[in-house]
C-alpha positions as CSV (number, residue, x, y, z in Angstrom):
1,M,0.0,0.0,0.0
2,A,3.0,2.3,-0.5
3,D,2.2,5.8,-1.7
4,S,4.1,6.9,-4.7
5,K,3.3,10.6,-4.0
6,K,5.2,10.9,-0.7
7,P,6.1,14.5,0.3
8,A,9.6,15.5,-0.7
9,G,12.0,14.7,2.2
10,G,9.4,12.7,4.0
11,R,9.0,12.4,7.8
12,A,12.7,13.3,8.6
13,R,12.4,16.7,6.8
14,W,9.1,17.5,8.4
15,E,10.4,16.6,11.9
16,K,13.5,18.8,11.4
17,E,12.0,21.8,9.6
18,T,8.4,22.1,10.9
19,L,7.9,19.9,14.0
20,G,11.1,20.6,15.9
21,P,10.9,24.4,15.9
22,H,7.2,24.2,16.9
23,I,7.8,21.9,19.8
24,E,10.5,24.1,21.2
25,K,8.0,26.9,21.6
26,H,4.9,24.8,22.2
27,P,5.7,21.4,23.9
28,E,3.3,18.5,23.6
29,R,1.0,17.7,26.5
30,D,2.8,15.7,29.3
31,V,0.5,12.6,29.0
32,E,1.0,9.0,27.9
33,F,-0.2,8.8,24.3
34,S,-1.6,5.3,24.2
35,T,-4.8,3.4,23.7
36,V,-7.1,2.3,26.5
37,S,-5.1,-1.0,26.3
38,S,-1.8,0.8,26.6
39,L,-0.8,0.3,23.0
40,P,1.6,3.2,22.3
41,I,0.4,5.6,19.7
42,R,2.9,7.4,17.5
43,R,2.7,11.2,16.9
44,L,1.9,10.8,13.2
45,Y,1.1,8.1,10.7
46,S,2.2,8.3,7.1
47,P,2.6,6.1,4.0
48,E,5.7,4.3,5.5
49,D,3.6,2.9,8.3
50,V,1.5,0.9,5.8
51,E,4.3,-0.1,3.3
52,G,3.9,-3.8,4.1
53,L,0.2,-3.9,3.3
54,D,-1.1,-5.3,0.1
55,F,-4.4,-3.8,-0.9
56,D,-6.0,-6.9,-2.4
57,N,-4.8,-9.4,0.2
58,D,-5.0,-7.3,3.3
59,I,-7.7,-4.7,2.8
60,G,-9.6,-5.8,-0.3
61,W,-13.3,-5.1,-1.1
62,P,-16.4,-5.4,0.9
63,G,-18.1,-8.8,0.8
64,E,-14.9,-10.5,-0.4
65,F,-12.1,-12.3,1.3
66,P,-10.5,-11.4,3.7
67,Y,-13.6,-9.2,4.6
68,T,-11.5,-6.5,6.3
69,R,-13.9,-3.9,4.9
70,G,-17.1,-5.8,5.8
71,V,-19.0,-9.0,5.2
72,Q,-21.6,-7.5,2.9
73,P,-20.9,-5.9,-0.5
74,T,-23.1,-2.9,0.3
75,M,-23.0,-2.9,4.1
76,Y,-25.3,-0.3,5.5
77,R,-26.3,1.1,2.1
78,G,-28.2,-2.1,1.7
79,R,-29.5,-2.6,5.2
80,L,-28.7,-0.9,8.5
81,W,-27.3,-3.0,11.4
82,T,-29.9,-4.7,13.6
83,M,-30.7,-2.5,16.6
84,R,-30.9,-5.1,19.3
85,M,-31.3,-3.7,22.8
86,F,-30.6,-6.2,25.6
87,A,-33.7,-6.5,27.8
88,G,-34.6,-8.6,30.8
89,L,-36.2,-7.6,34.1
90,G,-38.3,-9.2,36.7
91,A,-40.6,-12.1,35.6
92,A,-41.7,-12.9,32.0
93,E,-44.5,-10.4,32.0
94,E,-42.3,-7.4,32.6
95,T,-39.8,-8.4,30.0
96,N,-42.5,-9.1,27.5
97,A,-43.8,-5.6,28.0
98,R,-40.3,-4.2,27.5
99,F,-39.8,-6.2,24.3
100,K,-43.1,-4.8,22.9
101,Y,-42.2,-1.3,24.0
102,L,-38.8,-1.4,22.3
103,L,-40.3,-2.8,19.1
104,K,-42.7,0.1,19.0
105,Q,-39.8,2.5,19.4
106,G,-38.0,1.1,16.3
107,Q,-35.9,-1.7,17.6
108,T,-35.4,-4.3,14.9
109,G,-34.4,-7.4,16.9
110,L,-34.8,-8.9,20.4
111,S,-32.1,-9.6,22.9
112,T,-32.9,-11.5,26.1
113,A,-31.1,-11.0,29.4
114,F,-31.7,-13.7,32.0
115,D,-31.4,-13.4,35.8
116,L,-28.5,-15.0,37.7
117,P,-30.3,-18.1,38.8
118,T,-31.3,-18.9,35.2
119,L,-27.8,-18.3,34.0
120,M,-26.6,-20.8,36.6
121,G,-29.2,-23.4,35.7
122,R,-31.2,-22.8,39.0
123,D,-35.0,-22.7,39.3
124,S,-36.6,-19.6,40.9
125,D,-37.6,-21.7,43.9
126,S,-34.0,-22.9,44.7
127,P,-32.7,-21.7,48.0
128,L,-29.6,-20.5,46.1
129,A,-31.9,-18.2,44.0
130,E,-33.4,-16.4,47.0
131,G,-33.1,-12.6,46.6
132,E,-31.8,-12.8,43.0
133,V,-34.9,-13.7,41.0
134,G,-35.5,-11.2,38.3
135,K,-32.9,-8.8,39.6
136,E,-30.5,-8.7,36.7
137,G,-32.6,-10.2,34.0
138,V,-35.7,-12.2,33.4
139,A,-36.4,-15.4,35.4
140,V,-37.1,-18.5,33.3
141,S,-37.7,-21.9,35.0
142,T,-40.1,-23.7,32.6
143,L,-41.7,-23.6,29.2
144,R,-44.6,-21.6,30.8
145,D,-42.2,-18.7,31.5
146,M,-41.0,-18.7,27.9
147,E,-44.6,-18.8,26.6
148,I,-45.4,-15.7,28.6
149,L,-42.0,-14.0,27.6
150,F,-42.9,-14.2,23.9
151,D,-46.6,-13.9,24.1
152,G,-47.9,-11.8,21.2
153,I,-44.5,-11.7,19.5
154,P,-44.5,-13.6,16.2
155,L,-41.3,-15.6,16.3
156,G,-41.4,-16.2,12.6
157,E,-41.0,-12.5,12.0
158,V,-38.4,-11.3,14.5
159,S,-34.9,-12.5,15.2
160,T,-34.1,-13.2,18.9
161,S,-30.8,-13.3,20.7
162,M,-30.5,-15.1,24.0
163,T,-27.6,-14.5,26.3
164,I,-27.3,-17.8,28.1
165,N,-24.4,-20.3,28.2
166,A,-24.2,-23.2,30.6
167,P,-27.9,-24.1,30.3
168,A,-28.1,-22.8,26.7
169,A,-29.4,-26.0,25.1
170,V,-32.3,-26.1,27.6
171,I,-33.3,-22.4,27.0
172,Y,-32.9,-22.9,23.3
173,A,-35.2,-25.9,23.4
174,M,-37.8,-23.8,25.3
175,Y,-37.7,-21.2,22.5
176,L,-38.2,-23.9,19.9
177,A,-41.1,-25.3,21.8
178,V,-42.8,-21.9,21.9
179,A,-42.3,-21.6,18.2
180,E,-44.0,-25.0,17.8
181,K,-46.9,-23.8,19.9
182,Q,-47.2,-20.6,17.7
183,G,-47.2,-22.9,14.6
184,V,-43.9,-21.4,13.3
185,P,-41.8,-23.9,11.3
186,L,-38.4,-24.3,12.9
187,K,-36.8,-23.6,9.6
188,K,-38.2,-20.1,9.7
189,L,-36.7,-19.1,13.0
190,R,-33.9,-16.6,13.1
191,G,-31.8,-15.7,16.0
192,T,-28.8,-16.5,18.2
193,I,-28.1,-18.5,21.3
194,Q,-24.9,-17.3,23.0
195,N,-23.9,-20.9,24.0
196,D,-20.2,-20.0,24.6
197,I,-18.9,-22.0,27.6
198,F,-15.2,-21.3,26.9
199,K,-15.5,-17.6,27.8
200,E,-17.4,-18.7,31.0
201,Y,-14.4,-20.6,32.2
202,I,-12.1,-17.7,31.1
203,A,-14.1,-14.7,32.3
204,Q,-17.7,-14.7,33.4
205,K,-17.6,-17.8,35.6
206,E,-21.2,-19.0,35.1
207,W,-20.8,-22.7,34.4
208,I,-22.4,-26.1,35.4
209,Y,-20.5,-29.0,33.8
210,P,-16.8,-29.6,33.0
211,P,-15.5,-28.6,29.6
212,E,-15.9,-31.9,27.8
213,P,-19.6,-32.5,28.4
214,S,-20.2,-28.8,28.0
215,V,-18.7,-28.8,24.5
216,R,-20.7,-31.9,23.7
217,L,-23.9,-30.0,24.4
218,I,-22.7,-27.1,22.2
219,V,-21.9,-29.4,19.3
220,D,-25.3,-31.1,19.8
221,T,-27.0,-27.7,19.2
222,M,-24.8,-27.1,16.2
223,E,-25.5,-30.5,14.7
224,F,-29.3,-30.3,15.5
225,S,-29.7,-26.8,14.1
226,A,-27.8,-27.5,10.9
227,K,-30.6,-29.9,10.0
228,E,-33.6,-28.5,11.8
229,V,-33.1,-24.8,12.4
230,P,-30.8,-23.7,9.5
231,Q,-31.2,-20.0,10.0
232,W,-30.2,-20.1,13.6
233,N,-26.8,-18.9,14.9
234,T,-25.9,-21.7,17.2
235,I,-23.0,-20.0,19.1
236,S,-22.3,-16.3,19.7
237,I,-18.6,-16.5,20.4
238,S,-18.3,-13.8,23.0
239,G,-15.3,-11.5,23.6
240,Y,-17.6,-9.1,25.4
241,H,-17.3,-10.7,28.8
242,I,-13.6,-11.2,28.3
243,R,-13.2,-7.5,27.9
244,E,-15.5,-6.8,30.8
245,A,-13.2,-8.9,33.0
246,G,-10.4,-6.5,32.2
247,S,-8.6,-7.7,29.1
248,T,-6.9,-5.5,26.6
249,A,-8.5,-5.1,23.1
250,A,-5.9,-7.5,21.6
251,Q,-6.5,-10.1,24.3
252,E,-10.2,-9.9,23.7
253,L,-9.6,-10.4,20.0
254,A,-7.2,-13.3,20.5
255,F,-9.0,-15.3,23.2
256,T,-12.3,-14.9,21.4
257,L,-11.0,-16.1,18.1
258,A,-9.2,-18.9,19.9
259,D,-12.5,-19.9,21.4
260,G,-14.0,-19.9,17.9
261,I,-11.2,-22.1,16.6
262,G,-11.9,-24.5,19.5
263,Y,-15.6,-24.8,18.6
264,V,-14.7,-25.4,14.9
265,Q,-12.3,-28.1,16.0
266,A,-15.0,-29.7,18.2
267,G,-17.5,-29.8,15.3
268,I,-15.0,-31.4,13.0
269,E,-14.1,-34.0,15.6
270,R,-17.8,-34.9,15.8
271,G,-17.7,-35.6,12.1
272,L,-19.5,-32.5,10.9
273,G,-18.3,-30.8,7.7
274,V,-16.9,-27.4,8.5
275,D,-19.1,-25.7,5.8
276,D,-22.2,-27.4,7.3
277,F,-22.0,-25.5,10.6
278,A,-19.4,-22.7,10.4
279,P,-21.7,-20.3,8.4
280,R,-24.0,-20.2,11.5
281,L,-21.2,-19.3,14.0
282,S,-21.4,-15.6,15.0
283,Y,-19.4,-13.4,17.3
284,F,-20.1,-10.8,20.0
285,F,-17.5,-8.1,20.8
286,N,-17.2,-5.2,23.2
287,S,-16.8,-1.6,22.1
288,H,-14.8,0.3,24.6
289,N,-13.8,3.9,24.9
290,D,-10.8,4.1,22.6
291,F,-12.5,4.9,19.3
292,F,-9.8,3.9,16.8
293,E,-8.6,0.8,18.7
294,E,-12.2,-0.6,18.6
295,I,-12.6,0.0,14.9
296,A,-9.2,-1.6,14.2
297,K,-10.1,-4.6,16.4
298,L,-13.2,-5.4,14.4
299,R,-11.5,-5.0,11.1
300,A,-8.7,-7.3,12.3
301,A,-11.1,-9.9,13.6
302,R,-12.7,-10.4,10.2
303,R,-9.3,-10.7,8.5
304,I,-8.0,-13.3,11.0
305,W,-11.2,-15.4,11.0
306,A,-11.3,-15.5,7.2
307,R,-7.7,-16.7,7.0
308,E,-8.1,-19.2,9.8
309,L,-11.2,-20.8,8.4
310,R,-9.9,-21.0,4.8
311,G,-6.3,-21.8,5.7
312,R,-6.4,-23.9,8.9
313,F,-9.7,-25.7,8.3
314,G,-10.0,-25.7,4.6
315,A,-13.5,-24.2,4.5
316,K,-14.7,-23.7,0.9
317,D,-18.0,-21.9,1.5
318,P,-17.4,-18.1,1.6
319,R,-20.1,-17.9,4.3
320,S,-17.8,-19.9,6.6
321,W,-15.1,-17.3,6.2
322,M,-17.3,-14.4,7.2
323,L,-17.1,-13.1,10.8
324,R,-20.5,-11.7,11.5
325,T,-20.7,-9.9,14.8
326,H,-23.0,-8.3,17.3
327,V,-21.4,-5.5,19.4
328,Q,-22.4,-4.1,22.8
329,T,-21.0,-0.9,24.2
330,A,-18.7,-1.4,27.2
331,G,-20.6,-1.8,30.5
332,C,-17.4,-1.7,32.4
333,S,-16.7,1.8,31.1
334,L,-19.9,3.2,32.6
335,T,-19.7,5.1,35.8
336,A,-22.1,5.5,38.8
337,Q,-20.6,9.0,39.2
338,Q,-22.2,11.6,36.8
339,P,-24.2,8.9,35.1
340,M,-25.4,11.2,32.3
341,N,-21.8,11.2,31.0
342,N,-22.5,7.6,30.1
343,I,-24.7,8.8,27.2
344,V,-21.6,10.4,25.6
345,R,-19.4,7.4,26.2
346,V,-22.0,5.1,24.6
347,A,-22.4,7.3,21.6
348,I,-18.7,7.2,20.9
349,Q,-18.5,3.4,21.5
350,A,-21.5,2.8,19.2
351,L,-20.1,5.0,16.5
352,A,-16.9,2.9,16.7
353,A,-18.9,-0.3,16.4
354,V,-20.7,1.0,13.3
355,L,-17.5,2.3,11.6
356,G,-15.9,-1.1,12.5
357,G,-18.7,-2.9,10.5
358,C,-20.9,-4.7,13.1
359,Q,-24.1,-6.5,12.0
360,S,-26.1,-5.8,15.1
361,L,-25.6,-3.4,18.1
362,H,-26.8,-2.9,21.7
363,T,-26.2,0.5,23.3
364,D,-25.9,0.5,27.1
365,S,-28.2,2.7,29.1
366,M,-26.9,5.6,31.2
367,D,-28.1,4.0,34.5
368,E,-26.7,0.5,34.1
369,T,-24.1,0.8,36.9
370,L,-27.0,1.7,39.3
371,C,-29.9,-0.6,38.2
372,L,-31.5,-2.4,35.3
373,P,-32.3,0.2,32.6
374,S,-35.4,2.3,33.1
375,E,-37.7,2.9,30.2
376,Q,-36.4,6.5,29.8
377,A,-32.7,5.4,29.9
378,V,-33.2,2.5,27.4
379,T,-35.1,4.9,25.0
380,V,-32.1,7.3,25.0
381,A,-29.8,4.4,24.3
382,L,-31.9,3.2,21.4
383,R,-32.2,6.8,20.1
384,T,-28.4,7.0,20.1
385,Q,-28.3,4.2,17.5
386,Q,-31.0,5.8,15.5
387,I,-29.3,9.2,15.4
388,I,-26.1,7.5,14.2
389,A,-28.0,5.6,11.5
390,E,-30.2,8.4,10.3
391,E,-28.4,11.7,11.0
392,S,-24.7,11.2,11.1
393,G,-24.0,10.2,7.5
394,V,-21.6,7.4,8.5
395,A,-23.9,4.8,6.9
396,N,-23.7,6.4,3.5
397,T,-20.5,4.8,2.4
398,I,-18.7,1.5,3.1
399,D,-15.8,1.3,5.5
400,P,-15.1,5.1,5.3
401,L,-11.9,4.8,7.4
402,A,-10.2,2.3,5.0
403,G,-6.9,3.7,3.8
404,S,-6.2,5.8,6.8
405,Y,-2.6,5.4,7.7
406,F,-3.4,5.2,11.3
407,V,-6.4,2.8,11.1
408,E,-4.7,0.4,8.7
409,S,-1.5,0.4,10.8
410,L,-3.5,-0.1,14.0
411,T,-5.5,-2.9,12.3
412,S,-2.3,-4.7,11.4
413,E,-0.9,-4.3,14.9
414,M,-4.2,-5.7,16.4
415,E,-3.8,-8.7,14.0
416,K,-0.2,-9.2,14.9
417,Q,-0.8,-9.2,18.7
418,A,-3.9,-11.5,18.5
419,L,-2.1,-14.0,16.3
420,S,0.8,-14.1,18.7
421,Y,-1.6,-15.2,21.5
422,I,-3.4,-17.6,19.2
423,R,-0.1,-19.4,18.3
424,K,0.7,-19.7,22.0
425,I,-2.6,-21.3,22.6
426,D,-2.1,-23.7,19.7
427,D,1.3,-24.6,21.2
428,M,-0.5,-25.5,24.5
429,G,-2.8,-27.9,22.7
430,G,-5.8,-25.6,22.1
431,I,-8.1,-23.5,24.1
432,I,-9.3,-26.1,26.6
433,K,-5.7,-26.9,27.6
434,A,-4.9,-23.2,27.8
435,I,-7.9,-22.7,30.1
436,E,-6.9,-25.7,32.3
437,R,-3.5,-24.1,32.7
438,G,-5.1,-20.7,33.5
439,F,-3.3,-18.9,30.7
440,P,-6.1,-16.6,29.4
441,Q,-7.3,-16.0,33.0
442,R,-3.9,-15.0,34.2
443,E,-3.3,-12.7,31.2
444,I,-6.6,-10.9,31.7
445,A,-6.1,-10.6,35.5
446,E,-2.7,-8.9,34.9
447,A,-4.2,-6.6,32.3
448,A,-7.0,-5.6,34.6
449,Y,-4.6,-4.9,37.4
450,A,-2.4,-2.8,35.2
451,Y,-5.3,-0.7,33.9
452,Q,-6.7,-0.1,37.4
453,K,-3.3,1.0,38.6
454,Q,-3.1,3.5,35.8
455,V,-6.5,4.9,36.7
456,E,-5.6,5.2,40.4
457,E,-2.4,6.9,39.5
458,G,-4.2,9.3,37.2
459,R,-2.3,8.1,34.1
460,K,-5.7,7.1,32.5
461,T,-8.5,9.6,32.9
462,I,-12.1,8.6,33.7
463,V,-14.1,11.8,33.7
464,G,-16.1,12.2,36.9
465,V,-14.1,9.5,38.7
466,N,-10.5,10.6,38.9
467,K,-10.8,14.0,37.1
468,Y,-13.5,16.6,37.0
469,V,-15.1,15.1,40.1
470,A,-18.4,16.6,41.4
471,E,-18.6,17.0,45.1
472,N,-21.8,15.9,47.0
473,E,-23.3,14.6,43.9
474,E,-26.9,13.3,43.8
475,V,-28.1,10.9,41.2
476,P,-30.0,13.1,38.6
477,I,-32.0,10.3,37.0
478,P,-34.9,8.0,38.0
479,L,-33.9,4.4,39.0
480,L,-35.7,1.2,38.2
481,K,-36.4,-1.1,41.2
482,I,-37.6,-4.7,41.0
483,P,-40.1,-5.2,43.9
484,P,-40.0,-8.4,46.0
485,E,-43.4,-9.4,44.7
486,V,-41.8,-10.4,41.4
487,E,-40.0,-13.3,43.2
488,E,-43.1,-14.3,45.0
489,R,-45.1,-14.3,41.8
490,Q,-42.5,-16.3,40.0
491,R,-42.2,-18.9,42.7
492,A,-46.0,-19.3,42.8
493,R,-46.1,-19.8,39.0
494,L,-43.4,-22.5,39.2
495,A,-45.3,-24.3,42.0
496,E,-48.5,-24.2,39.8
497,V,-46.6,-25.7,36.8
498,K,-45.3,-28.5,39.0
499,R,-48.7,-29.2,40.4
500,T,-50.6,-29.2,37.1
501,R,-48.2,-30.9,34.8
502,D,-48.3,-34.7,34.0
503,G,-45.8,-35.8,36.7
504,K,-45.3,-39.3,35.2
505,A,-44.5,-37.8,31.7
506,A,-42.1,-35.3,33.2
507,L,-40.3,-38.0,35.3
508,S,-40.1,-40.3,32.3
509,A,-38.6,-37.6,30.1
510,L,-36.0,-36.8,32.8
511,H,-35.0,-40.4,33.1
512,D,-34.6,-40.7,29.3
513,L,-32.4,-37.6,29.3
514,T,-30.1,-39.1,31.9
515,A,-30.0,-42.3,29.9
516,K,-29.2,-40.6,26.7
517,A,-26.5,-38.5,28.4
518,R,-24.7,-41.8,29.0
519,T,-24.6,-42.5,25.3
520,T,-23.1,-40.5,22.4
521,E,-26.6,-39.5,21.0
522,N,-27.5,-35.9,20.3
523,L,-29.3,-34.7,23.4
524,M,-31.4,-32.0,21.8
525,P,-34.4,-34.3,21.0
526,A,-34.4,-35.6,24.6
527,I,-34.1,-32.0,26.0
528,L,-37.0,-31.0,23.8
529,D,-39.1,-33.8,25.2
530,C,-38.4,-32.7,28.7
531,V,-39.3,-29.1,27.9
532,R,-42.6,-30.1,26.3
533,A,-43.4,-32.1,29.5
534,Y,-42.8,-28.9,31.5
535,C,-39.7,-30.2,33.3
536,T,-37.9,-27.3,35.0
537,L,-34.5,-25.8,34.0
538,Q,-32.9,-27.2,37.2
539,E,-34.5,-30.6,36.9
540,M,-33.0,-31.0,33.4
541,G,-29.7,-29.7,34.6
542,D,-29.6,-32.2,37.5
543,A,-30.6,-35.1,35.1
544,M,-27.5,-34.4,33.0
545,K,-25.3,-33.6,36.1
546,E,-25.8,-37.2,37.2
547,V,-23.7,-38.2,34.2
548,F,-21.5,-35.1,33.5
549,G,-20.7,-34.0,37.1
550,E,-20.0,-30.4,38.0
551,Y,-17.0,-28.1,37.2
552,R,-14.7,-26.9,39.9
553,E,-12.3,-24.1,38.9
554,T,-8.6,-24.2,39.8
555,S,-7.8,-20.8,41.2
556,V,-5.3,-18.6,39.4
557,F,-3.0,-16.4,41.4
């Protein structure tokens, strides 16, 4: 990508004749010029910083390998990204109402947040769920909850994302059963189940089973969906939570892609053809505060994935090479102090996601460090996306930052750092071996510590926290509270389901699930039978736990 029209004398002349005399009179600011991830940023970027790039092989054209400039030939000139606001609060009724409100406000896809007991595979009446039901997402224990959650929402017409991992196969089966009750053919369903257990072991720490049976369940969903639900994204390989745990941008990129490589390897080991399931793998990245670093990260992600799928795995279908990604703005960057500042942070992060070429986007609400989003706050967050889409002009052309010396150089640096990590993981024997050794966990912990130390020392600024602090601040926005009656109502509904279901059918389905878990059969049909019999989330988890056991983490210091 060398530029034949370089200025006479180049950088050395400019530094001597123009820059030097200016700096003598006007010194640069005494700050550390680096990204959020502490990647050093040079004073100026010019043609010599991209001399090693080949346009066709490294940058290319939208919709063509290596997809650096986007996975669709027209990108947002053809269709805007899906505006998919994360929503989940209280019991199913409250979240159903929020879904319908957001759709009326112009949201174009659903995204479901589950409460902590559900994420851990616990029913709402479990002693371990007490005080947590509906507090950080929607409570779902049986098919009855899922029926209410999507009541009046035609599943054949809307795509739905569900952020659930350890019990993902069960929640997915509940969604499929609701579609059946609505009369929607499974082949018409569109959406995504997160279903990414590797990042749970690495970062989020919400697991049930050890790695081997967990990966079996994930491959079961991949195999089942390839035949029965072909438009469904069976895994959303998630770097988001890796970044929220404190990783750098390059670590997020590397460990997420390494997770993806691990899932592809698992599918191939099952005997699946890579092109039969890889086109339905999707990604989920974080968009943090450093505008250009986040853009470069997403561009590098597409390039690495395309090359890995074609080169490492021999994928022939171009759809297998495409890294399609949802992006969420960085919850960890939001502050409880001066929460209205979060609107600005989110706008910058969302703009980076769009310029980076995402396929769908969630924008965090200003109040998310204090409570679940209020209706007012979530509306502002959605309007942020709509203003970017309709007013800013950034959707008028494809990959407008391509060719920027800075952006292209930073994209290559992101790729270089990520590939270094991926090769280390390969040398360890793959992502499961790396997790067992605590490698990604340790790298993230060290990065999180280094960043926090920079903040506390004032070397990284967080407005309103360590600079421009307001004294005696009061929260200027209304906060959403989940009343205790939600938990009482949820427990009562669960008791009613258990009382009125066909107990013999439920018990028989659970026994069959345990028996099938002892074989190598795909477990999705057995899980679906349990769901249809109104077995609970925890009952199904316990039925498989008899065979799979539970995971215990080895602490990393």
